[in-house]
Phi, psi and omega in degrees: 000136181245179181302320178298324180290319180296315181301314179298318175301322185279329176297315180297314178307310179299319178299308179301321183290328176289322173302317179296313185298316179298320174301315178297326182287348176270003176266149173286160182306318181300312179291325176300322188255001183296138179276113177263010180072021177260179190305324188245021174068303188231165171305320174302311180301320178296315180297316179302317182295317174306305181295324179293324181294314178300321182297314179303315180293317178299326176295317186293319179300336184256020178080010180246145181226083180300146179271174182302312183296319179294320182290313179296324183289333182265329190237060172235160177295347175279313177281339177236083202278342188211165182300310182302316178300311177296325179300311177299315176301317184286322178295318175302316175299315181294322178300308178304315186291327180294315175302315177303305182298324179295332179273354181294146166236171183301319181300309182294320180302322183275348185285157177281138182226114179284150176201171175249143174290165176309329185285348181092000171288137180296147172207171180205138175207162176295149180302310182307324179291318180297319181287331180285000000 
């Protein structure tokens, strides 16, 4: 996977995320938050999880490795209590990520990047693999 592929992948990611958010805005709050018995309970919980997972990787690409408590405090249905808040945070993330990707070159993309897992355990992967 090269830089053009990464750019295409994240263009698609932003399109798909926007589509999911648009669909979510058409739901009543009751349906958005209904517990369907899925891993993150509700559609809203799943959207918060998706954005939070993207944020964790974004943080790692920028040399920060948030722990589980930090991630949870920012990306939970309590701390991100409604769709407009989620949408704003996710848009901010997408904006920062777009700037990050626009400054990437092939050497950096193929380079190894160390980070810590949410548990605090050390890990390392090539940036391209983290982004994929």
